[in-house]
N, C-alpha and C positions, 0 to 999 in steps of 0.2 A: 550496555545492552545486558538484559538479563535471559540467558539462554534456557531453553527447555531443559536441558540435561542438568543445569544448575539448579532449576527448581526441583527438579526429582531429588538431587542430591541434598537439598536443604531440607526436603521432606524426610528423606531417609535418615538424616543426622538427628531428626526428631524422634526416631523410632518407627518410621513407617517403611515398609517393604512394598514397592510397587506391584509386584506380582500378588502379594497377599491382599491389597487394596482391590486389585481387579477381581480376585477369587471371592470377595466379600467377606475376608477374616477380620477386617478392620471397619470400624463404623465410619462411614464416609461423609466428610463435612463437604460444604460447598467448595472449599479450595482443592481438597481431595479429587471431588468429583469432576472439577474442571480439568485438572491434570489428566485424569483417565480419559475423559471425553477428547482431549487433545491427542493423546497417545493414540487412541483408536482411529480418530479422523486422519492424522497425519500417516498412519500406516494403512489406510484402507485398501483392502485387496490382498494385504499379506499379513495383516495383524495376527490372526489366529495361527497361521504357519509360523510365523516368527515366535509367538509365544511358545507354542508346544517344542519348537526346536530348542529354544532356550531351557525348557524344562527337562527334555528327554534326549536331545541330540539327534532326533529324527525329524524329516520333513514331510509334511502332508500338504496335498492341495487344499487351497483356502476353504472351499465349502466342506470337504470332509473334516479339516481341522476345526472349523466352527461347530459342526456337529458333535465331534468329539469332545470338544470343551465343554459344551452343555452337559454331555453324559458324565464327564469327569466331575463336574460340579455336583450332579446328582448322586455319582458314587461317593463323593467326599461327605454329602450330608447323610447318606446311608451308614458309612463307616464312623462317622461322629456319633450317630444315634447308637450304633451297636457298641461303641466303646465307652460311651458315656462322657467323652471329651472331644475337644475339636481336633480334627486331623487335619493336618497341613496339606496345601494344595500339592506340594511335590509329592508327598507320599501317596496322595489319592491319585494322582496322574500315573505315577509308576506303577502302582498296583492294578489300576484299571487296564492300562495299556499292555502290561506285561502279562498279567495272570488271568484277566477275563476276555480282553479283546485279542491277545496273543499276537499283537502288532510289533512288539519290540522285544529284544533280548539284550542283557547287560546294558542297560541305558547308561547314557553319560549326562551327568549334571553339568550344566553350563553356569557359569558364574553370573551373578545378578549384574556386574559390571558390563557384561557383553549385551545384556538386554538393553542396558542403558545407551551403549553405543548404537544400537540398532535405532532407537528413538532418536538419537541425535542426528543420524545420518539422514533420518525422514525431514529433518527441520533445517539442516545447515547445508549451504552450498559448498561442496568439497574444495573447489579451488579456491575460493577467497575467505573461507570461514565466517561468512556472513549468513544472515538468515536467507533462505530461498524465497522464491516469489510466493509460493502458497502461503508459507507463515507470515510474510508481510501482509498480504491481504487479509489473512484471518485476524492478525492483531488490529490493523487499522479498522476492520469492519466491526470487531469486538467492541473497539473504543467508541465508535460511532453508535452502536447498539446500547452501550451503557449511557451515553449522552441521551439518547431518545427516553430510555427507562427512568433516568435521574436528571432531569434538566437543570435542576439547582445545583447539582454537582459537576455539570459539564464545563470543560475548559477548552478554549480555542487551541487548535493545533494547524500545522501546515504539513504539506507533503511535497516533496522534491521528486522530479524524475530528471536523472542526470545521463548525459551520452558523451562519450569521449570522441572529440573532433579528431579525425585522422588515424582513428584506431584500425579501420580495414585496411588502409594502405599501409600501415606499420606491420600488421598481422600478415598480410600478403608478402611483403618485401623482406620481413626480417625472420619469418617462421612462427609456427604456432607456440613453441616454447616461449619465445620472447614475448608474444602476445599475452601469455598466461602470466608470465612474470610482471608485466605491465599492470595487468588487471589485479594482481596481488598487491602491488605496490600502491595502486589507486585505493583499494580497500583499506590498506593501513592509514592512508592520508585521511580517509573519510573517517575512520574510528577516532583519529586524533583531533578531528575538527568539531565534533559534537559532543554532547554531555553523555553519561552513562545512561541516563533515563531515556534518551532518544532512541530510535530504532533505525538500523540500517539494514538494507536487502539488496542482493543481486537480482534484477528483475529479469535478467536474460541478456545473453551476448555482452556487450560492453554498456548496458544500460543499468542503473543502480536507482534504487529508492531510498529516501530518508524521511522518516517522521519526526518532526520537531515539536515536542510538547510544550504547550502554553506558550506558543509563538506565533503572531499573526505573520501575515505575507510580507509586511515591512521589515520586520525583525528577521525572518527567514531570508529576505534579500541579502541582509548585511552577512549572514553566515554564508550564503552562497557565494557572495563576492569575495569573502575571505578564501573559500575553497578554490574558486576560479582562479585566483591571484596565485595561491600555492601550487595549483597545476601548471599554471603558465612558467611560473618560475623553475619549479623541479623538473619539468618535462621538455623544457625548452629546446634541449639539444637533439631531441627526436620529435620536435614539431607537434606535440600533443596538446591539445587544449581541452576544456570541457563546457558543454552547454546545459543549461538548467531551465526547466519550468516549474513554477510554484503554484499550488493551488491551497487556498486556506479553507478549513472547515469552521463554520457551516456556509459562509459567505460565498464560495465558488463551488460548492457540491455539498449535497446532503447524504450522498452514499459514496463508497469507495470508487465505484466505476465512475461517478460524475467528477470526483476529484482527479483521479488518474487521466481521465479523458480530457479536462481542461489542462492539466500539466503536459500532457503529451502534445495537445495543440500549440501550446505555448512554445514547447521544445522544438516542434517542427518549424514554427515561426523563427525562432532563433536561427536554426539551420538555414533557413532562407536569407537570412541577414549576414550569413558568413560565420556564424557559431562563435564561440568564446564569449558568450553573454549570458546574463540571468534575466528571465522575464517573469512578471506575474500579471494578472488581469488588472487593468487600471479602472477604478471607479470614477467615471466621468460624467458630470451633470452638464447637460446643454439646456440653455434657457433662452426663452422667447417672450419679450414684453410687447404687447399689442397696443397700438395707439386707438383710441377711440372706443367703439363698441366692442364688448367681449364676444369672442368667436364661440361658436357652439362646440367646436372640437378642434385640435391641432395635433398633428403627428410630426415626429422627426424622422425621417426615413432617409436611407442611403444605402451604400453598399455593404455596410455591416448588418443589414436585417433585410436584404434583397429588395429594398424599396417597398417593403410592405406596410401600408399605412396602420393595419391593426396591430402589428409588432410594435410601431413606432409612436403608439399613443401615448401624449404627454398629459400630465396632470396639472391643474391649475391651482397655484398657491394662493390662498386668499390674503395672506399678509404682505407677501411682496408683490401680488398682482402679476405674477409671471407663470407661463407655462414651462414646466420642468420635464425633462427626460433624462432618466438615471439608467446608465448603461455600463456594462463590463467589457473592456475593449483589450485585445492583443495588441502588441505594438504594431504601428503600420500607419499608413496614411488613408484616410477615408473621405469619401465625399457624402455630402447630405444636404437636404433642404427641408423646409417645412411645408405641410400641407394644411391650409386653412380651409376648415368646413368641408373637407373631402375633394375640393376641387381647385384651389388656387394654390400654386407652387411657388415659393419665393426662397430667395438665398438668406441665409442668416445675416442681418444686418450688422451685427456686431463681429463678424468673422474678418479677420484681417488678411486672409488668403483664399481665393477663389479660382476656380477654373470653369472653362466652357463646359456646359452640360450637354452640348450637342444639339440643342434645338434653339439656339439664338439667346440662351440665358446663362445665368451662372449657378454654379454649385458651390457651396462652402467647403472648405477643406479642414478636417479635424486630424490633429497628429497626436497619436499615443506612441510615446518613446519608451526606451528601456530604462529611463533614469526614474 
């Protein structure tokens, strides 16, 4: 993972000071502007308060601090014009707030490293030292936006949602300190299980998220199984396992919330089946080959689409002469039937497993497992 404070340090090692960038003393490149935008976004509501505190050691309410910052920038411009050279933002801020506004006396200059610490706290979960929920969402959303803007450069990726099985009971019985230590150890395990280019976040409570770059759901499943087995082995003495749901971009969602919603549904299904499993949406094709005259329409309907004939519309493949329904299925057992020309209901003649449909007929059974 490349943390935000690391990005800032990399820029500053090249001669850029973040406060000077924000003040406009340095020509802003796209990279610099991106860092500035992230700092402002991640500190929304306290950004200008923190900024002036780092410069002067005094705290102001955010609306007042924002107004003062604009006035300081104007004062900086006036001073620079007067002296015929660029006046630094610290000098301008202290002169304006002490000598003109009379708001501070004997100001204290705060080190730039303290400012970086504030930025880091806005991005990092303090318990696990992983990215927090907001930063994870922002990173994945930005990656999706880049894909939409440059489709030719877009690469597949997968998102995990992980939840520790048995954590609540452990936390209640052993105490919050023990629960915190468990979360920290699990975070270390996740870091050791993925590549540096991948992204790990704490989504909330005992839920974690992972972004695997250039990895489809099948490759992600292999990584997930490795993590699952490590957790089962290392936390065996305290009866802790892990459940996971995986969603692949763009096959399983074209926005962050579509991806995380699918991963969350899969995680819930894993919990229903007892946990300690890894699940992804199964791409399943159901086929129906009709004898005799071709039907005008065929639908494949069942409890996976609420028996809705419109949602189950099948397409006719001219080459194979088959009706085909392509669907994405969570693990489980599903009943289904074919509807011919909107009125005739029949079971799948190729299905090896059927159940009573409650009307004297048969429903076919589809099983989508965890393998």
